[in-house]
N, C-alpha and C positions, 0 to 999 in steps of 0.2 A: 818160053811160056810154061813148059812143064815144070821147070825149077821154080817159077813164080807160084804156080798152083800148089806145089809141094810145100813151099815156104808158107803160103797162106794157111794151108791145113795144119802145118806144124804150129803156127802162131795161134790158131784157133784152139788147138789141143792144149797149148800152154795156158791160154786164158781159162779154158774149162778145167784145167787141173787145179786151179785156185778153188778153195772151198766155197763155192758159190751155189751150193745146193738149194739155197732159199730163193734164188733168182726165178722170176716168172719166165715163161716161154718168150714173152715180149722182150724182157730184159736180155735174154740170151740172144735173140734175133738182133737187137740193137747192138749189143756188144760184139757179136760176130760181124755185123756189117761194118762197124767202125774199124775193127781190127783188120778186116779184109781190105777195106779202102786204104788203110795205111800201108799194108804189105803190097797190095796191087800197085799203088802209086809209087812206092819205093822200087818195086821191080821194073816198072815202066821207066824210071829214071836211068836205068842201065841200058836202055834201048835207044839207038839213034842219036842224032844231034839236032840242034835248032828246032824247027817246027816239028819235025818227026819225033823228037824227044818229048815235046809238049803234048803231042797227040798220044804217044805211048803212055805218058803219065796219066792223062785223062782217061784213056781206055782202061788202064790198070786200076785207077780209083773206082770207076763204075763197075768193072768186072769183079774186082775184089770185094766190093760192098755187096754185090748180088750173091756171089758164092759164099762169102762169109756169113751173110744174113741167113742164107739157106741152111748152112751147116749148124750155125748157132740155134736156129729155130728147131732143128731136129734133135738137139741134145736136151736132156732134162736132168733132174736131180739124181735119178738112178745112174745115169752115165757118169756124172761127176763123182758120185760115191764109189763106183766101180774103179774109176781111174785112180782115185786116191788110195783105195785098197790095193790095187795092183802095184803101186810104187812102194808099198810096205812089204811086198813079197821078197823071198830070197832071189838072188841073182838068176836070171833066165827063167824063172817060174812065170809062165804066161797066164794071164787072166783073160778069158773070152766071155762075151755076152752079146745078146741081141736085145735091143730095145723093143718090147712088145707093142708099144704105141706107134713107133715110127718104122719098124722093120729094119733099121740100120743095125749093123753088127760091128763090133769092135774087138780088138785084142791088144794087150799091152803087157810088156815085161820089162823090169829093170835089167840093164845089161852091164852094170858095174856094181862094185861094192860101194858103200858110203864113202864119200871123199869131200874134201873142202874145195870150194870153187868160189872165186871172186868175193871172198869175205864171208861166205856162207859155210857153216861147218857140216851140214848134213845134206849132201847132194848125191844124186845118182844119174847116170845116163839111162835112157830108155829107148825101146823100139816098140812101135805100135802100128796097127793098121785100122783104117776106118773104111767100111764098105757101105756106101749110101747109094741107093737106087742102082745097085749092081756095079758101081764104080769103086774100085779099090785103090786106096792111097796109102803109101808107107809114111810113117811119122817117126822121126828120130830127134832126140834132143837131150838136154841136161836139165833136170828139175831139182829144186831145193825145198826142203821141208820148212814150212813157215811156223811161227810161234803157236798157231792154232792147230797144228798137226796136218794141215793141208799141204799139198805140193804145188809149186809154181815153176813153170819152165823159165829158165833164165837164158837159155841158149838153144833155140830150135836149129836144126840142121836142114838145109835144103838139098 
């Protein structure tokens, strides 16, 4: 379950790395809920067999949607901008911030030089943390720069 939660948060971070600073809080909540349901259901698919597997998928869908919606709701345009800025930093240079509206705190740092990955020419690995309501989660993955200059995770690590 812990790996599923970490994968969920990594996926949400990846979605939020996309340059969506114009999203409303409602859109972020919806996006987070959908992403959470997908990851939660996927994580549930790896648990059990038969009826137990179906129950695990259902629980993963609902739990993932709730957690994803909550995290998505907490992030705003300031958080998106900080994440994109962090990915442009030199390797291991950490950017930290606290969202004054939500109280959530984040840190993020690229952990590799620019490299080509899966047909994308400008990609980097990253490490980050999100602390929301006192609960800290580590986030790792690989993000690639998009044509508009924003970064999008192509490979979250659980």
